[in-house]
mmCIF file as gemmi writes it, N, C-alpha and C atoms, coordinates in Angstrom:
data_model
loop_
_atom_site.group_PDB
_atom_site.id
_atom_site.type_symbol
_atom_site.label_atom_id
_atom_site.label_alt_id
_atom_site.label_comp_id
_atom_site.label_asym_id
_atom_site.label_entity_id
_atom_site.label_seq_id
_atom_site.pdbx_PDB_ins_code
_atom_site.Cartn_x
_atom_site.Cartn_y
_atom_site.Cartn_z
_atom_site.occupancy
_atom_site.B_iso_or_equiv
_atom_site.pdbx_formal_charge
_atom_site.auth_seq_id
_atom_site.auth_asym_id
_atom_site.pdbx_PDB_model_num
ATOM 1 N N . MET Axp A 1 ? -48.834 233.394 -33.392 1 0 ? 1 A 1
ATOM 2 C CA . MET Axp A 1 ? -48.299 234.696 -32.723 1 0 ? 1 A 1
ATOM 3 C C . MET Axp A 1 ? -46.803 234.428 -32.314 1 0 ? 1 A 1
ATOM 4 N N . ALA Axp A 2 ? -45.91 235.412 -32.484 1 0 ? 2 A 1
ATOM 5 C CA . ALA Axp A 2 ? -44.441 235.247 -32.156 1 0 ? 2 A 1
ATOM 6 C C . ALA Axp A 2 ? -44.069 236.644 -31.511 1 0 ? 2 A 1
ATOM 7 N N . SER Axp A 3 ? -43.065 236.316 -30.537 1 0 ? 3 A 1
ATOM 8 C CA . SER Axp A 3 ? -42.45 237.588 -29.941 1 0 ? 3 A 1
ATOM 9 C C . SER Axp A 3 ? -41.02 237.526 -30 1 0 ? 3 A 1
ATOM 10 N N . LEU Axp A 4 ? -40.322 238.635 -29.856 1 0 ? 4 A 1
ATOM 11 C CA . LEU Axp A 4 ? -38.8 238.673 -29.868 1 0 ? 4 A 1
ATOM 12 C C . LEU Axp A 4 ? -38.41 238.779 -28.493 1 0 ? 4 A 1
ATOM 13 N N . LEU Axp A 5 ? -37.435 237.911 -27.994 1 0 ? 5 A 1
ATOM 14 C CA . LEU Axp A 5 ? -37.028 237.941 -26.633 1 0 ? 5 A 1
ATOM 15 C C . LEU Axp A 5 ? -35.475 237.957 -26.636 1 0 ? 5 A 1
ATOM 16 N N . ARG Axp A 6 ? -35.009 238.636 -25.447 1 0 ? 6 A 1
ATOM 17 C CA . ARG Axp A 6 ? -33.484 238.594 -25.324 1 0 ? 6 A 1
ATOM 18 C C . ARG Axp A 6 ? -33.261 238.006 -23.941 1 0 ? 6 A 1
ATOM 19 N N . GLN Axp A 7 ? -32.262 237.04 -23.975 1 0 ? 7 A 1
ATOM 20 C CA . GLN Axp A 7 ? -31.891 236.257 -22.647 1 0 ? 7 A 1
ATOM 21 C C . GLN Axp A 7 ? -30.459 236.133 -22.703 1 0 ? 7 A 1
ATOM 22 N N . GLU Axp A 8 ? -29.861 236.688 -21.668 1 0 ? 8 A 1
ATOM 23 C CA . GLU Axp A 8 ? -28.315 236.675 -21.625 1 0 ? 8 A 1
ATOM 24 C C . GLU Axp A 8 ? -27.668 237.048 -22.858 1 0 ? 8 A 1
ATOM 25 N N . LYS Axp A 9 ? -27.892 238.197 -23.379 1 0 ? 9 A 1
ATOM 26 C CA . LYS Axp A 9 ? -27.276 238.872 -24.578 1 0 ? 9 A 1
ATOM 27 C C . LYS Axp A 9 ? -27.698 238.193 -25.694 1 0 ? 9 A 1
ATOM 28 N N . TRP Axp A 10 ? -28.466 237.141 -25.874 1 0 ? 10 A 1
ATOM 29 C CA . TRP Axp A 10 ? -28.905 236.34 -27.165 1 0 ? 10 A 1
ATOM 30 C C . TRP Axp A 10 ? -30.238 236.598 -27.38 1 0 ? 10 A 1
ATOM 31 N N . TYR Axp A 11 ? -30.64 236.614 -28.684 1 0 ? 11 A 1
ATOM 32 C CA . TYR Axp A 11 ? -32.115 236.86 -29.006 1 0 ? 11 A 1
ATOM 33 C C . TYR Axp A 11 ? -32.566 235.594 -29.529 1 0 ? 11 A 1
ATOM 34 N N . TYR Axp A 12 ? -33.998 235.466 -29.188 1 0 ? 12 A 1
ATOM 35 C CA . TYR Axp A 12 ? -34.75 234.293 -29.547 1 0 ? 12 A 1
ATOM 36 C C . TYR Axp A 12 ? -36.182 234.737 -30.223 1 0 ? 12 A 1
ATOM 37 N N . SER Axp A 13 ? -36.7 233.949 -31.022 1 0 ? 13 A 1
ATOM 38 C CA . SER Axp A 13 ? -38.116 234.093 -31.405 1 0 ? 13 A 1
ATOM 39 C C . SER Axp A 13 ? -38.887 233.111 -30.619 1 0 ? 13 A 1
ATOM 40 N N . GLN Axp A 14 ? -40.053 233.435 -30.129 1 0 ? 14 A 1
ATOM 41 C CA . GLN Axp A 14 ? -40.801 232.637 -29.269 1 0 ? 14 A 1
ATOM 42 C C . GLN Axp A 14 ? -42.232 232.677 -30.076 1 0 ? 14 A 1
ATOM 43 N N . PHE Axp A 15 ? -42.595 231.41 -30.454 1 0 ? 15 A 1
ATOM 44 C CA . PHE Axp A 15 ? -43.972 231.148 -31.006 1 0 ? 15 A 1
ATOM 45 C C . PHE Axp A 15 ? -44.867 230.631 -29.916 1 0 ? 15 A 1
ATOM 46 N N . TYR Axp A 16 ? -46.131 230.977 -30.125 1 0 ? 16 A 1
ATOM 47 C CA . TYR Axp A 16 ? -47.131 230.559 -29.151 1 0 ? 16 A 1
ATOM 48 C C . TYR Axp A 16 ? -48.367 229.874 -29.862 1 0 ? 16 A 1
ATOM 49 N N . SER Axp A 17 ? -48.738 228.632 -29.424 1 0 ? 17 A 1
ATOM 50 C CA . SER Axp A 17 ? -50.033 228.156 -29.974 1 0 ? 17 A 1
ATOM 51 C C . SER Axp A 17 ? -50.69 227.171 -28.95 1 0 ? 17 A 1
ATOM 52 N N . SER Axp A 18 ? -51.94 227.621 -28.484 1 0 ? 18 A 1
ATOM 53 C CA . SER Axp A 18 ? -52.569 226.847 -27.438 1 0 ? 18 A 1
ATOM 54 C C . SER Axp A 18 ? -52.836 225.516 -27.91 1 0 ? 18 A 1
ATOM 55 N N . LYS Axp A 19 ? -52.836 225.097 -29.187 1 0 ? 19 A 1
ATOM 56 C CA . LYS Axp A 19 ? -53.177 223.802 -29.744 1 0 ? 19 A 1
ATOM 57 C C . LYS Axp A 19 ? -51.999 223.025 -29.934 1 0 ? 19 A 1
ATOM 58 N N . ARG Axp A 20 ? -50.822 223.436 -29.674 1 0 ? 20 A 1
ATOM 59 C CA . ARG Axp A 20 ? -49.524 222.746 -29.843 1 0 ? 20 A 1
ATOM 60 C C . ARG Axp A 20 ? -49.095 222.25 -28.441 1 0 ? 20 A 1
ATOM 61 N N . THR Axp A 21 ? -48.09 221.212 -28.524 1 0 ? 21 A 1
ATOM 62 C CA . THR Axp A 21 ? -47.27 220.94 -27.242 1 0 ? 21 A 1
ATOM 63 C C . THR Axp A 21 ? -45.808 220.991 -27.546 1 0 ? 21 A 1
ATOM 64 N N . PRO Axp A 22 ? -44.998 221.723 -26.991 1 0 ? 22 A 1
ATOM 65 C CA . PRO Axp A 22 ? -45.374 222.625 -25.872 1 0 ? 22 A 1
ATOM 66 C C . PRO Axp A 22 ? -46.194 223.804 -26.473 1 0 ? 22 A 1
ATOM 67 N N . LYS Axp A 23 ? -46.761 224.608 -25.647 1 0 ? 23 A 1
ATOM 68 C CA . LYS Axp A 23 ? -47.559 225.654 -26.18 1 0 ? 23 A 1
ATOM 69 C C . LYS Axp A 23 ? -46.528 226.81 -26.706 1 0 ? 23 A 1
ATOM 70 N N . ARG Axp A 24 ? -45.486 227.008 -26.024 1 0 ? 24 A 1
ATOM 71 C CA . ARG Axp A 24 ? -44.368 227.951 -26.541 1 0 ? 24 A 1
ATOM 72 C C . ARG Axp A 24 ? -43.12 227.265 -27.009 1 0 ? 24 A 1
ATOM 73 N N . LYS Axp A 25 ? -42.753 227.761 -28.265 1 0 ? 25 A 1
ATOM 74 C CA . LYS Axp A 25 ? -41.628 227.137 -28.881 1 0 ? 25 A 1
ATOM 75 C C . LYS Axp A 25 ? -40.616 228.187 -29.041 1 0 ? 25 A 1
ATOM 76 N N . ARG Axp A 26 ? -39.407 228.249 -28.475 1 0 ? 26 A 1
ATOM 77 C CA . ARG Axp A 26 ? -38.394 229.172 -28.621 1 0 ? 26 A 1
ATOM 78 C C . ARG Axp A 26 ? -37.318 228.705 -29.618 1 0 ? 26 A 1
ATOM 79 N N . ILE Axp A 27 ? -36.996 229.795 -30.547 1 0 ? 27 A 1
ATOM 80 C CA . ILE Axp A 27 ? -36.129 229.369 -31.664 1 0 ? 27 A 1
ATOM 81 C C . ILE Axp A 27 ? -34.98 230.302 -31.558 1 0 ? 27 A 1
ATOM 82 N N . PRO Axp A 28 ? -33.666 229.884 -31.278 1 0 ? 28 A 1
ATOM 83 C CA . PRO Axp A 28 ? -32.587 230.727 -31.194 1 0 ? 28 A 1
ATOM 84 C C . PRO Axp A 28 ? -32.212 231.422 -32.576 1 0 ? 28 A 1
ATOM 85 N N . LEU Axp A 29 ? -32.001 232.741 -32.455 1 0 ? 29 A 1
ATOM 86 C CA . LEU Axp A 29 ? -31.649 233.583 -33.728 1 0 ? 29 A 1
ATOM 87 C C . LEU Axp A 29 ? -30.154 233.587 -33.772 1 0 ? 29 A 1
ATOM 88 N N . LYS Axp A 30 ? -29.307 233.295 -32.778 1 0 ? 30 A 1
ATOM 89 C CA . LYS Axp A 30 ? -28.014 233.083 -32.976 1 0 ? 30 A 1
ATOM 90 C C . LYS Axp A 30 ? -27.262 234.448 -33.293 1 0 ? 30 A 1
ATOM 91 N N . THR Axp A 31 ? -27.848 235.458 -32.573 1 0 ? 31 A 1
ATOM 92 C CA . THR Axp A 31 ? -27.313 236.906 -32.768 1 0 ? 31 A 1
ATOM 93 C C . THR Axp A 31 ? -27.275 237.505 -31.393 1 0 ? 31 A 1
ATOM 94 N N . LYS Axp A 32 ? -26.368 238.592 -31.227 1 0 ? 32 A 1
ATOM 95 C CA . LYS Axp A 32 ? -26.467 239.418 -30.026 1 0 ? 32 A 1
ATOM 96 C C . LYS Axp A 32 ? -26.977 240.799 -30.38 1 0 ? 32 A 1
ATOM 97 N N . THR Axp A 33 ? -26.987 241.181 -31.678 1 0 ? 33 A 1
ATOM 98 C CA . THR Axp A 33 ? -27.48 242.459 -32.102 1 0 ? 33 A 1
ATOM 99 C C . THR Axp A 33 ? -29.026 242.518 -32.401 1 0 ? 33 A 1
ATOM 100 N N . GLN Axp A 34 ? -29.618 243.698 -31.701 1 0 ? 34 A 1
ATOM 101 C CA . GLN Axp A 34 ? -31.068 243.71 -31.815 1 0 ? 34 A 1
ATOM 102 C C . GLN Axp A 34 ? -31.473 244.015 -33.34 1 0 ? 34 A 1
ATOM 103 N N . LYS Axp A 35 ? -30.862 244.748 -34.049 1 0 ? 35 A 1
ATOM 104 C CA . LYS Axp A 35 ? -31.266 245.082 -35.479 1 0 ? 35 A 1
ATOM 105 C C . LYS Axp A 35 ? -31.333 243.786 -36.3 1 0 ? 35 A 1
ATOM 106 N N . THR Axp A 36 ? -30.318 242.933 -36.215 1 0 ? 36 A 1
ATOM 107 C CA . THR Axp A 36 ? -30.248 241.575 -36.909 1 0 ? 36 A 1
ATOM 108 C C . THR Axp A 36 ? -31.317 240.731 -36.362 1 0 ? 36 A 1
ATOM 109 N N . ALA Axp A 37 ? -31.473 240.705 -35.005 1 0 ? 37 A 1
ATOM 110 C CA . ALA Axp A 37 ? -32.518 239.828 -34.425 1 0 ? 37 A 1
ATOM 111 C C . ALA Axp A 37 ? -33.98 240.2 -34.963 1 0 ? 37 A 1
ATOM 112 N N . GLU Axp A 38 ? -34.23 241.558 -35.01 1 0 ? 38 A 1
ATOM 113 C CA . GLU Axp A 38 ? -35.508 241.978 -35.433 1 0 ? 38 A 1
ATOM 114 C C . GLU Axp A 38 ? -35.776 241.52 -36.91 1 0 ? 38 A 1
ATOM 115 N N . LYS Axp A 39 ? -34.714 241.559 -37.792 1 0 ? 39 A 1
ATOM 116 C CA . LYS Axp A 39 ? -34.827 241.271 -39.169 1 0 ? 39 A 1
ATOM 117 C C . LYS Axp A 39 ? -35.094 239.769 -39.167 1 0 ? 39 A 1
ATOM 118 N N . LEU Axp A 40 ? -34.342 238.892 -38.637 1 0 ? 40 A 1
ATOM 119 C CA . LEU Axp A 40 ? -34.463 237.426 -38.557 1 0 ? 40 A 1
ATOM 120 C C . LEU Axp A 40 ? -35.876 237.002 -38.041 1 0 ? 40 A 1
ATOM 121 N N . HIS Axp A 41 ? -36.339 237.82 -36.979 1 0 ? 41 A 1
ATOM 122 C CA . HIS Axp A 41 ? -37.63 237.418 -36.369 1 0 ? 41 A 1
ATOM 123 C C . HIS Axp A 41 ? -38.66 237.781 -37.306 1 0 ? 41 A 1
ATOM 124 N N . ARG Axp A 42 ? -38.699 238.775 -37.982 1 0 ? 42 A 1
ATOM 125 C CA . ARG Axp A 42 ? -39.642 239.171 -39.053 1 0 ? 42 A 1
ATOM 126 C C . ARG Axp A 42 ? -39.672 238.084 -40.2 1 0 ? 42 A 1
ATOM 127 N N . GLU Axp A 43 ? -38.51 237.722 -40.561 1 0 ? 43 A 1
ATOM 128 C CA . GLU Axp A 43 ? -38.405 236.635 -41.645 1 0 ? 43 A 1
ATOM 129 C C . GLU Axp A 43 ? -39.18 235.336 -41.097 1 0 ? 43 A 1
ATOM 130 N N . LEU Axp A 44 ? -38.883 235.049 -39.903 1 0 ? 44 A 1
ATOM 131 C CA . LEU Axp A 44 ? -39.491 233.73 -39.249 1 0 ? 44 A 1
ATOM 132 C C . LEU Axp A 44 ? -41.002 233.953 -39.214 1 0 ? 44 A 1
ATOM 133 N N . GLU Axp A 45 ? -41.5 235.025 -38.693 1 0 ? 45 A 1
ATOM 134 C CA . GLU Axp A 45 ? -42.84 235.387 -38.487 1 0 ? 45 A 1
ATOM 135 C C . GLU Axp A 45 ? -43.547 235.313 -39.9 1 0 ? 45 A 1
ATOM 136 N N . ASP Axp A 46 ? -43.011 235.792 -40.895 1 0 ? 46 A 1
ATOM 137 C CA . ASP Axp A 46 ? -43.544 235.9 -42.331 1 0 ? 46 A 1
ATOM 138 C C . ASP Axp A 46 ? -43.759 234.466 -42.899 1 0 ? 46 A 1
ATOM 139 N N . LYS Axp A 47 ? -42.641 233.691 -42.638 1 0 ? 47 A 1
ATOM 140 C CA . LYS Axp A 47 ? -42.645 232.127 -43.072 1 0 ? 47 A 1
ATOM 141 C C . LYS Axp A 47 ? -43.613 231.523 -42.224 1 0 ? 47 A 1
ATOM 142 N N . TYR Axp A 48 ? -43.771 231.616 -41.048 1 0 ? 48 A 1
ATOM 143 C CA . TYR Axp A 48 ? -44.833 230.972 -40.158 1 0 ? 48 A 1
ATOM 144 C C . TYR Axp A 48 ? -46.331 231.287 -40.83 1 0 ? 48 A 1
ATOM 145 N N . ALA Axp A 49 ? -46.443 232.515 -41.027 1 0 ? 49 A 1
ATOM 146 C CA . ALA Axp A 49 ? -47.764 233.074 -41.404 1 0 ? 49 A 1
ATOM 147 C C . ALA Axp A 49 ? -48.067 232.569 -42.637 1 0 ? 49 A 1
ATOM 148 N N . SER Axp A 50 ? -47.103 232.332 -43.543 1 0 ? 50 A 1
ATOM 149 C CA . SER Axp A 50 ? -47.484 231.782 -44.938 1 0 ? 50 A 1
ATOM 150 C C . SER Axp A 50 ? -47.412 230.411 -44.957 1 0 ? 50 A 1
ATOM 151 N N . GLY Axp A 51 ? -47.025 229.703 -43.96 1 0 ? 51 A 1
ATOM 152 C CA . GLY Axp A 51 ? -47.185 228.199 -43.902 1 0 ? 51 A 1
ATOM 153 C C . GLY Axp A 51 ? -45.907 227.51 -44.286 1 0 ? 51 A 1
ATOM 154 N N . ILE Axp A 52 ? -44.793 228.188 -44.559 1 0 ? 52 A 1
ATOM 155 C CA . ILE Axp A 52 ? -43.655 227.624 -45.095 1 0 ? 52 A 1
ATOM 156 C C . ILE Axp A 52 ? -42.798 227.053 -43.81 1 0 ? 52 A 1
ATOM 157 N N . TYR Axp A 53 ? -42.854 227.619 -42.771 1 0 ? 53 A 1
ATOM 158 C CA . TYR Axp A 53 ? -42.077 227.314 -41.606 1 0 ? 53 A 1
ATOM 159 C C . TYR Axp A 53 ? -43.003 226.863 -40.318 1 0 ? 53 A 1
ATOM 160 N N . ASP Axp A 54 ? -42.555 225.843 -39.665 1 0 ? 54 A 1
ATOM 161 C CA . ASP Axp A 54 ? -43.314 225.332 -38.596 1 0 ? 54 A 1
ATOM 162 C C . ASP Axp A 54 ? -42.374 225.159 -37.311 1 0 ? 54 A 1
ATOM 163 N N . PRO Axp A 55 ? -42.24 226.053 -36.303 1 0 ? 55 A 1
ATOM 164 C CA . PRO Axp A 55 ? -41.364 225.928 -35.235 1 0 ? 55 A 1
ATOM 165 C C . PRO Axp A 55 ? -41.389 224.556 -34.545 1 0 ? 55 A 1
ATOM 166 N N . TRP Axp A 56 ? -42.503 223.921 -34.567 1 0 ? 56 A 1
ATOM 167 C CA . TRP Axp A 56 ? -42.845 222.618 -33.803 1 0 ? 56 A 1
ATOM 168 C C . TRP Axp A 56 ? -42.363 221.397 -34.644 1 0 ? 56 A 1
ATOM 169 N N . SER Axp A 57 ? -41.827 221.575 -35.788 1 0 ? 57 A 1
ATOM 170 C CA . SER Axp A 57 ? -41.598 220.478 -36.622 1 0 ? 57 A 1
ATOM 171 C C . SER Axp A 57 ? -40.389 219.613 -36.09 1 0 ? 57 A 1
ATOM 172 N N . GLY Axp A 58 ? -39.542 220.17 -35.504 1 0 ? 58 A 1
ATOM 173 C CA . GLY Axp A 58 ? -38.324 219.344 -34.891 1 0 ? 58 A 1
ATOM 174 C C . GLY Axp A 58 ? -37.117 219.737 -35.883 1 0 ? 58 A 1
ATOM 175 N N . PHE Axp A 59 ? -37.29 220.323 -37.087 1 0 ? 59 A 1
ATOM 176 C CA . PHE Axp A 59 ? -36.28 220.564 -37.969 1 0 ? 59 A 1
ATOM 177 C C . PHE Axp A 59 ? -35.838 221.966 -37.562 1 0 ? 59 A 1
ATOM 178 N N . ASP Axp A 60 ? -34.414 222.033 -37.436 1 0 ? 60 A 1
ATOM 179 C CA . ASP Axp A 60 ? -33.83 223.405 -36.971 1 0 ? 60 A 1
ATOM 180 C C . ASP Axp A 60 ? -33.831 224.318 -38.176 1 0 ? 60 A 1
ATOM 181 N N . ALA Axp A 61 ? -34.902 225.001 -38.384 1 0 ? 61 A 1
ATOM 182 C CA . ALA Axp A 61 ? -34.858 225.909 -39.499 1 0 ? 61 A 1
ATOM 183 C C . ALA Axp A 61 ? -34.745 227.366 -39.139 1 0 ? 61 A 1
ATOM 184 N N . SER Axp A 62 ? -33.788 227.531 -38.225 1 0 ? 62 A 1
ATOM 185 C CA . SER Axp A 62 ? -33.557 228.848 -37.798 1 0 ? 62 A 1
ATOM 186 C C . SER Axp A 62 ? -33.04 229.657 -39.179 1 0 ? 62 A 1
ATOM 187 N N . PRO Axp A 63 ? -33.162 231.018 -39.08 1 0 ? 63 A 1
ATOM 188 C CA . PRO Axp A 63 ? -32.749 231.657 -40.284 1 0 ? 63 A 1
ATOM 189 C C . PRO Axp A 63 ? -31.362 231.41 -40.62 1 0 ? 63 A 1
ATOM 190 N N . ASN Axp A 64 ? -30.994 231.298 -41.86 1 0 ? 64 A 1
ATOM 191 C CA . ASN Axp A 64 ? -29.766 230.966 -42.383 1 0 ? 64 A 1
ATOM 192 C C . ASN Axp A 64 ? -29.363 231.922 -43.458 1 0 ? 64 A 1
ATOM 193 N N . PRO Axp A 65 ? -28.797 233.103 -43.019 1 0 ? 65 A 1
ATOM 194 C CA . PRO Axp A 65 ? -28.41 234.037 -44.108 1 0 ? 65 A 1
ATOM 195 C C . PRO Axp A 65 ? -27.393 233.55 -45.205 1 0 ? 65 A 1
ATOM 196 N N . GLU Axp A 66 ? -26.617 232.415 -44.814 1 0 ? 66 A 1
ATOM 197 C CA . GLU Axp A 66 ? -25.589 231.985 -45.757 1 0 ? 66 A 1
ATOM 198 C C . GLU Axp A 66 ? -26.13 231.061 -46.849 1 0 ? 66 A 1
ATOM 199 N N . GLY Axp A 67 ? -27.422 230.593 -46.804 1 0 ? 67 A 1
ATOM 200 C CA . GLY Axp A 67 ? -28.012 229.886 -47.846 1 0 ? 67 A 1
ATOM 201 C C . GLY Axp A 67 ? -27.836 228.413 -47.738 1 0 ? 67 A 1
ATOM 202 N N . ILE Axp A 68 ? -27.405 227.928 -46.666 1 0 ? 68 A 1
ATOM 203 C CA . ILE Axp A 68 ? -27.318 226.357 -46.51 1 0 ? 68 A 1
ATOM 204 C C . ILE Axp A 68 ? -28.605 225.837 -46.125 1 0 ? 68 A 1
ATOM 205 N N . THR Axp A 69 ? -29.123 224.838 -46.802 1 0 ? 69 A 1
ATOM 206 C CA . THR Axp A 69 ? -30.376 224.248 -46.428 1 0 ? 69 A 1
ATOM 207 C C . THR Axp A 69 ? -30.103 222.69 -46.216 1 0 ? 69 A 1
ATOM 208 N N . LYS Axp A 70 ? -31.243 222.076 -45.756 1 0 ? 70 A 1
ATOM 209 C CA . LYS Axp A 70 ? -31.15 220.59 -45.361 1 0 ? 70 A 1
ATOM 210 C C . LYS Axp A 70 ? -30.689 219.673 -46.561 1 0 ? 70 A 1
ATOM 211 N N . ASP Axp A 71 ? -30.773 220.368 -47.829 1 0 ? 71 A 1
ATOM 212 C CA . ASP Axp A 71 ? -30.469 219.682 -48.945 1 0 ? 71 A 1
ATOM 213 C C . ASP Axp A 71 ? -29.038 219.852 -49.482 1 0 ? 71 A 1
ATOM 214 N N . SER Axp A 72 ? -28.388 220.81 -48.764 1 0 ? 72 A 1
ATOM 215 C CA . SER Axp A 72 ? -26.888 221.202 -49.202 1 0 ? 72 A 1
ATOM 216 C C . SER Axp A 72 ? -26.079 219.92 -48.907 1 0 ? 72 A 1
ATOM 217 N N . THR Axp A 73 ? -25.026 219.886 -49.709 1 0 ? 73 A 1
ATOM 218 C CA . THR Axp A 73 ? -24.084 218.844 -49.639 1 0 ? 73 A 1
ATOM 219 C C . THR Axp A 73 ? -23.184 219.082 -48.396 1 0 ? 73 A 1
ATOM 220 N N . LEU Axp A 74 ? -22.493 217.999 -48.022 1 0 ? 74 A 1
ATOM 221 C CA . LEU Axp A 74 ? -21.492 218.1 -46.75 1 0 ? 74 A 1
ATOM 222 C C . LEU Axp A 74 ? -20.375 219.112 -47.088 1 0 ? 74 A 1
ATOM 223 N N . GLN Axp A 75 ? -19.973 219.051 -48.476 1 0 ? 75 A 1
ATOM 224 C CA . GLN Axp A 75 ? -18.745 219.88 -48.898 1 0 ? 75 A 1
ATOM 225 C C . GLN Axp A 75 ? -19.22 221.391 -48.837 1 0 ? 75 A 1
ATOM 226 N N . GLU Axp A 76 ? -20.512 221.726 -49.199 1 0 ? 76 A 1
ATOM 227 C CA . GLU Axp A 76 ? -21.028 223.085 -49.135 1 0 ? 76 A 1
ATOM 228 C C . GLU Axp A 76 ? -21.061 223.621 -47.673 1 0 ? 76 A 1
ATOM 229 N N . ALA Axp A 77 ? -21.625 222.63 -46.724 1 0 ? 77 A 1
ATOM 230 C CA . ALA Axp A 77 ? -21.71 223.05 -45.391 1 0 ? 77 A 1
ATOM 231 C C . ALA Axp A 77 ? -20.314 223.144 -44.863 1 0 ? 77 A 1
ATOM 232 N N . LEU Axp A 78 ? -19.353 222.258 -45.129 1 0 ? 78 A 1
ATOM 233 C CA . LEU Axp A 78 ? -18.034 222.557 -44.605 1 0 ? 78 A 1
ATOM 234 C C . LEU Axp A 78 ? -17.305 223.757 -45.15 1 0 ? 78 A 1
ATOM 235 N N . SER Axp A 79 ? -17.617 224.094 -46.291 1 0 ? 79 A 1
ATOM 236 C CA . SER Axp A 79 ? -16.982 225.248 -46.847 1 0 ? 79 A 1
ATOM 237 C C . SER Axp A 79 ? -17.589 226.595 -46.074 1 0 ? 79 A 1
ATOM 238 N N . LEU Axp A 80 ? -18.793 226.604 -45.865 1 0 ? 80 A 1
ATOM 239 C CA . LEU Axp A 80 ? -19.557 227.581 -45.155 1 0 ? 80 A 1
ATOM 240 C C . LEU Axp A 80 ? -18.957 227.623 -43.63 1 0 ? 80 A 1
ATOM 241 N N . TYR Axp A 81 ? -18.781 226.612 -43.069 1 0 ? 81 A 1
ATOM 242 C CA . TYR Axp A 81 ? -18.213 226.526 -41.719 1 0 ? 81 A 1
ATOM 243 C C . TYR Axp A 81 ? -16.796 227.247 -41.7 1 0 ? 81 A 1
ATOM 244 N N . ILE Axp A 82 ? -15.976 226.77 -42.702 1 0 ? 82 A 1
ATOM 245 C CA . ILE Axp A 82 ? -14.559 227.312 -42.627 1 0 ? 82 A 1
ATOM 246 C C . ILE Axp A 82 ? -14.702 228.953 -42.891 1 0 ? 82 A 1
ATOM 247 N N . ARG Axp A 83 ? -15.514 229.35 -43.829 1 0 ? 83 A 1
ATOM 248 C CA . ARG Axp A 83 ? -15.731 230.707 -43.965 1 0 ? 83 A 1
ATOM 249 C C . ARG Axp A 83 ? -16.118 231.538 -42.713 1 0 ? 83 A 1
ATOM 250 N N . VAL Axp A 84 ? -17.197 231.014 -42.075 1 0 ? 84 A 1
ATOM 251 C CA . VAL Axp A 84 ? -17.649 231.684 -40.956 1 0 ? 84 A 1
ATOM 252 C C . VAL Axp A 84 ? -16.577 231.688 -39.728 1 0 ? 84 A 1
ATOM 253 N N . LYS Axp A 85 ? -15.866 230.454 -39.608 1 0 ? 85 A 1
ATOM 254 C CA . LYS Axp A 85 ? -15.113 230.57 -38.45 1 0 ? 85 A 1
ATOM 255 C C . LYS Axp A 85 ? -13.745 231.477 -38.858 1 0 ? 85 A 1
ATOM 256 N N . SER Axp A 86 ? -13.476 231.559 -40.038 1 0 ? 86 A 1
ATOM 257 C CA . SER Axp A 86 ? -12.319 232.439 -40.396 1 0 ? 86 A 1
ATOM 258 C C . SER Axp A 86 ? -12.692 234.002 -40.157 1 0 ? 86 A 1
ATOM 259 N N . ARG Axp A 87 ? -13.911 234.295 -40.286 1 0 ? 87 A 1
ATOM 260 C CA . ARG Axp A 87 ? -14.305 235.684 -40.014 1 0 ? 87 A 1
ATOM 261 C C . ARG Axp A 87 ? -14.295 235.999 -38.491 1 0 ? 87 A 1
ATOM 262 N N . GLU Axp A 88 ? -14.436 234.916 -37.702 1 0 ? 88 A 1
ATOM 263 C CA . GLU Axp A 88 ? -14.621 235.192 -36.185 1 0 ? 88 A 1
ATOM 264 C C . GLU Axp A 88 ? -13.255 235.379 -35.608 1 0 ? 88 A 1
ATOM 265 N N . ASP Axp A 89 ? -12.133 235.072 -36.225 1 0 ? 89 A 1
ATOM 266 C CA . ASP Axp A 89 ? -10.929 235.289 -35.683 1 0 ? 89 A 1
ATOM 267 C C . ASP Axp A 89 ? -10.314 236.562 -35.862 1 0 ? 89 A 1
């Protein structure tokens, strides 16, 4: 079970399981817009329901619309970082 939360302008997905420790696990969606947060939250819920994603695993698998995965090279991650930072300015 998951819920969408807003705290100080940022959105989070919160998962609950009485069989896990901690019982609630909050995942930052890294967005301030409700529409984007709802979309990302639905994606996480779907992945959790299908067994692809586990919020308690310790791996930061928050939604990544840019396509960087844990298997991406350092060069790919660096290129993404530069693109994202250049858009923020």
